[in-house]
Structures are given as structure tokens and as C-alpha cells.
C-alpha positions in Angstrom: 0.0 0.0 0.0 1.4 3.4 -1.0 0.0 6.9 0.0 0.6 10.5 -1.1 0.6 13.8 0.7 -0.8 16.4 -1.7 -2.0 19.4 0.3 -0.9 21.2 3.5 -3.9 21.7 5.8 -2.0 23.4 8.7 1.2 23.5 10.7 2.0 23.9 14.3 4.9 23.5 16.8 4.8 19.7 16.7 4.1 18.9 13.1 2.6 19.7 9.8 -0.8 18.4 8.8 -1.3 17.2 5.2 -4.3 15.9 3.2 -3.4 12.4 2.2 -4.8 9.7 -0.1 -4.1 6.3 -1.2 -2.0 6.2 -4.4 -4.6 3.8 -5.9 -7.6 6.1 -5.2 -9.6 7.7 -8.0 -11.2 11.1 -8.5 -14.6 9.4 -7.8 -13.3 7.6 -4.7 -10.5 9.7 -3.3 -10.2 8.0 0.1 -8.7 11.0 1.7 -7.4 11.2 5.3 -5.2 13.6 7.3 -1.5 13.0 8.0 0.2 14.8 10.9 4.0 14.6 10.2 7.3 15.4 11.9 10.9 14.5 11.4 11.5 11.4 13.5 14.2 13.1 15.7 11.6 15.7 16.8 8.5 13.5 16.9 8.3 12.8 20.6 5.2 14.8 21.2 3.6 13.4 18.0 4.3 9.8 19.2 2.8 10.6 22.6 -0.2 11.9 20.8 -0.5 8.8 18.8 -0.5 6.6 22.0 -3.1 8.8 23.6 -5.4 8.7 20.5 -5.1 5.0 20.4 -6.2 4.9 24.0 -9.2 7.1 23.3 -10.1 5.4 20.0 -13.8 4.9 19.5 -15.0 8.0 21.4 -17.4 9.9 19.0 -16.1 13.2 20.3 -12.4 12.5 19.8 -10.7 12.6 16.4 -10.0 9.0 15.2 -6.5 7.9 14.6 -6.0 4.9 12.2 -2.4 4.3 13.2 1.1 5.6 12.6 3.8 5.2 10.0 7.5 5.9 9.6 8.7 6.7 6.1 11.8 7.9 4.3 10.6 11.1 2.6 13.0 13.2 0.5 15.9 11.5 2.3 14.5 12.4 5.8 13.0 9.9 8.2 9.5 11.1 9.0 7.0 10.0 11.6 3.3 10.2 10.5 0.0 9.9 12.4 -2.9 8.8 10.2 -6.0 10.6 11.2 -9.6 11.0 9.9 -10.1 14.1 7.7 -12.4 16.8 9.0 -14.1 18.3 5.9 -15.5 21.3 7.9 -12.0 22.4 9.1 -11.6 23.6 12.6 -14.0 25.3 15.1 -11.6 28.3 14.8 -12.4 28.7 11.1 -16.1 28.2 11.7 -16.1 31.0 14.3 -14.2 33.3 11.9 -16.7 32.6 9.2 -19.6 33.5 11.4 -18.2 36.1 13.9 -20.8 36.7 16.7 -23.5 34.9 14.6 -23.5 31.5 16.1 -26.9 31.1 17.8 -27.0 30.2 21.5 -28.8 26.8 20.9 -25.9 25.9 18.6 -23.3 27.1 21.0 -25.0 24.9 23.6 -24.8 21.8 21.4 -21.2 22.4 20.6 -20.4 22.9 24.4 -22.3 19.6 25.0 -20.1 17.8 22.6 -16.8 19.2 23.9 -17.8 18.3 27.4 -18.6 14.7 26.3 -15.2 14.5 24.8 -13.5 16.0 27.9 -15.5 13.6 30.1 -13.8 10.7 28.2 -10.4 12.3 28.3 -10.6 13.0 32.0 -12.1 9.6 32.7 -8.9 8.0 31.3 -6.9 10.2 33.8 -5.6 12.6 31.1 -5.6 16.3 30.7 -5.7 17.9 27.3 -3.8 21.1 28.3 -4.3 23.0 25.0 -8.0 23.0 24.3 -8.9 25.9 21.9 -11.0 26.3 18.8 -8.0 25.5 16.5 -7.8 22.1 18.2 -11.4 21.2 17.7 -12.4 19.6 14.3 -15.7 20.1 12.5 -17.6 17.4 10.7 -20.8 18.6 9.0 -23.6 16.2 9.7 -26.4 17.5 7.5 -28.8 18.5 10.3 -28.1 22.2 10.5 -25.3 21.9 13.1 -22.0 20.1 13.1 -20.3 17.3 14.9 -17.2 18.4 16.8 -14.2 16.3 17.8 -11.3 17.2 20.0 -7.9 16.9 18.4 -4.2 17.8 18.9 -3.2 16.0 22.1 0.5 17.0 21.7 0.5 18.7 25.1 -1.7 16.2 26.9 -0.5 14.7 30.2 -1.5 12.2 32.8 -3.5 13.8 35.6 -1.5 14.3 38.8 1.9 14.1 37.0 4.0 17.2 36.8 5.8 17.0 33.5 6.0 20.8 32.8 7.6 21.9 36.0 6.3 25.3 37.0 6.1 26.5 33.4 2.9 27.5 31.6 2.0 25.3 28.6 -0.7 25.9 26.0 -2.3 29.0 24.5 -2.5 32.1 26.7 -6.0 33.1 25.4 -7.5 29.9 26.9 -5.4 29.4 29.9 -6.6 29.2 33.5 -5.3 31.3 36.5 -3.7 28.3 38.2 -1.9 27.3 35.0 -0.5 30.8 34.3 0.3 31.7 37.9 1.3 28.4 39.5 2.0 26.1 36.6 -0.8 23.8 37.6 -2.1 21.7 34.6 -5.0 19.5 35.7 -8.5 18.8 34.5 -9.9 22.2 35.7 -7.6 23.9 33.2 -9.6 22.2 30.4 -12.9 23.4 31.9 -11.7 27.0 32.0 -10.8 26.6 28.3 -14.4 25.4 27.6 -15.7 28.7 29.1 -13.3 30.6 26.9 -14.5 28.7 23.8 -18.1 29.3 24.6 -17.4 33.1 25.0 -15.6 33.1 21.6 -18.4 31.2 19.9 -21.0 33.8 21.2 -19.0 37.0 20.6 -16.6 36.0 17.8 -13.6 36.9 20.0 -11.8 35.0 22.8 -11.8 36.6 26.2 -8.8 38.7 27.1 -8.8 38.0 30.8 -5.3 36.5 30.7 -4.0 40.1 30.6 -5.3 40.5 34.2 -5.8 36.9 35.1 -4.2 37.2 38.6 -7.0 39.6 39.7 -10.1 39.0 37.6 -12.0 36.4 35.5 -13.3 36.9 31.9 -16.2 39.2 31.4 -19.5 37.4 30.8 -21.0 38.5 27.5 -24.2 40.7 27.5 -27.4 39.6 25.9 -27.2 35.9 26.7 -29.5 33.7 28.7 -29.3 33.3 32.4 -28.5 29.6 32.0 -25.6 30.5 29.7 -24.3 33.1 32.2 -24.5 30.6 35.0 -22.7 27.9 32.9 -19.8 30.3 32.3 -19.7 31.2 36.0 -19.1 27.5 36.8 -16.4 27.3 34.1 -14.7 30.5 35.4 -14.6 29.7 39.1 -11.1 31.0 40.1 -10.5 28.3 42.6 -9.9 25.1 40.5 -11.2 22.9 43.3 -14.6 24.5 43.1 -14.7 24.7 39.3 -17.3 22.3 37.9 -16.1 19.1 36.3 -17.1 17.9 32.8 -19.6 15.5 34.3 -21.2 18.2 36.4 -21.5 20.6 33.5 -23.1 18.0 31.4 -26.0 18.1 33.9 -26.2 21.9 33.8 -29.4 23.3 32.3 -27.4 25.2 29.6 -26.4 21.9 27.9 -28.7 19.3 29.5 -31.7 20.0 27.2 -33.8 17.6 25.1 -32.3 18.8 21.8 -28.7 18.2 22.8 -29.5 14.8 24.4 -31.5 13.5 21.4 -29.2 14.8 18.7 -26.1 13.7 20.7 -27.6 10.2 21.0 -28.3 10.1 17.3 -24.8 11.1 16.4 -23.4 8.5 18.8 -25.6 5.7 17.5 -24.6 6.5 13.9 -20.9 7.2 14.6 -18.7 5.3 12.2 -15.3 6.1 10.8 -14.5 4.3 7.6 -10.9 3.5 7.3 -9.2 4.0 3.9 -6.5 1.5 4.8 -8.5 -1.7 5.0 -8.2 -2.0 8.8 -10.5 -0.5 11.5 -8.2 -0.7 14.6 -4.7 0.7 15.2 -2.0 -0.2 12.8 1.7 0.6 12.8 3.1 0.7 9.3 6.3 1.5 7.5 7.1 3.4 4.3 3.6 4.4 3.3 4.8 7.7 2.1 8.4 6.9 1.1 9.8 8.7 -1.9 12.3 7.7 -4.4 15.9 8.8 -3.9 17.3 10.9 -6.6 20.0 8.9 -8.3 23.4 10.7 -8.8 27.1 10.1 -8.3 27.1 11.0 -4.6 23.8 9.4 -3.5 22.4 5.9 -3.4 20.0 4.9 -6.2 16.3 4.2 -5.6 17.0 0.5 -5.5 19.0 1.1 -2.3 16.2 3.0 -0.6 15.3 0.2 2.0 19.0 0.0 3.1 19.3 3.8 3.4 16.0 3.9 5.4 17.2 1.5 8.0 20.6 3.2 8.2 18.9 6.6 8.8 16.5 5.0 11.4 19.5 3.5 13.3 21.3 6.9 13.2 18.2 8.8 14.6 17.3 6.2 17.2 20.7 5.2 18.5 22.5 8.5 17.7 25.3 7.0 15.7 
């Protein structure tokens, strides 16, 4: 099986995301997927993300990962995560396309889905640590609203384990007071981010409370329902020990309404991710995206590519 990367979808600190397809696919059956790639020597965060996504596989509110791959691409050893493709882009792009024009009932359903995803993440004893609209993927479902899935677990960590020291990690616009001031990165940090995302969906702009985060919390938008105001108050409790959990917020009247519960159940019952690779579970593969080596006097020919690949792998992994 051979695959191709043919379009860049985005780039971040830990990798570049491409649109990929099987080399055997046709214009009528493109079998596209997303590929998150990084040079092998700098792929630690991406490999951690792959293990986490494998652990969370099957949750309707978490992006699906088909497996990983290590390829020799343009004479570089590259690590790839094979992910489902989100045709609707990110929640960030959705908000920018409709600034301040996402209706409250729709915001409620999106908050419901994010909380369902976080409930799963936190239930596994994990903290996302970088929840923001750019890390939420959009899947149009043909019912007037969209399915959302949490993605980008490059900064995720086990709960109760301090792997960042006292340093802040994640995006400042969505950070919590205890994360910025004390370097505390636990589940309440993700809940604060949910509040920030809800504000951004309503207003079109993220809250700017991080500028004065030591002394105040984000401003609650005007013109919203009392239930939405109360929901945000629970997300923005300054003391992380009194901030509501994902499970508690799922019972809040802002999201625990008949529309959300019925549509959420429908999406869950019809959740299916079709693998373009012929396998439904996790698969670790090699050389899906390998490219031919340019033959010249100073470089090996294409026929020597497998030998060169293993030599480069040994150099990267063993350091010699």
C-alpha cells in the first residue's frame, strides 16, 4: 500500500498536517485522510499523541487515529500519524466565518459535545492542556449543526503528574489562572478553556482575561440567557477545586436539554469512521509515504532505498 501527501492543511509546533490519499484512489473515490507529520528526531510529542489517541479510539467526540507510519521522505526519516479528515475544518475557522453569529442553541450543542469529549479524556486520567477552537475539528452532519471532535493531544499529560515543572503550557488566550500563575495543569484547566471557547463562539472573539488573570476572570457577554451566564460562571470559578467538572457541567441546564440529548444520542448511534487503509483498529506501518531517492554520483540509487531507510533509522534512534 502506498500513499501520497498532496496538500498542506495546517502547521504547528509539533508537526505539519497534510491531506493524504491512497495512491490507488480515484477522483470518484479519493479515500482521503489527514496526516500529521514530523521529522523522526523531533517527533516525541507526536508519538505521545498517537498513543493517547489509540487509548481514546472509538469515542465519538475525539478525532479518530488509524495508526502511525515511519517513512523515508525526500531523504528524511519522517513519523506520520494517520487521522480522519475533517471536511469542515476547525472550530476556529467556523467562528471566523460567522463572527458573533452562532446562535445560543448551537453554542449549547457544541459545548455539550466538547464536554462529552472531555469527560472521556478526564475519565482516562488525562488532561488535554491545550483546548482551543483551533484544536477542535468540525464534521458537517447535514442537520443544520456540526459534529465536533477534540484533536491535537500534543501537550496532553496524565493527571497528577507534573511534567512541565512550573512552566505554563498551552495557549494564553484559553489558559486558567492556576496554569499561568502556578504552573498547575490539571482537569480544571480544560474546563476553563471550555468557558473561553463558549465566549468566543458567542462573541466572535476570545476573552482577554489573561491580561489581568491574577486579579479577575473573563467578562460574561451581555445579551445571553441566564443559563448560559451561570454555565460560564461555573467554568470560570477562580478556585480550580470549586470549578465544575465535565460530568457536572453535562447536567447543567445550559447543555442538558432535550435537543442536545436527542441529537447527541443520534450522532453517537450513527458514529462510524470508515478506514481508507483496510483496517479498523490501530495499525503501525512502515514506508507508506516513502519517496524515491534521486540517483546521482554522490547518492544511493532508488534500488538502495530500504537499506538507506534502515541506516537513517539507526542513526536517529541510536545516535550513531
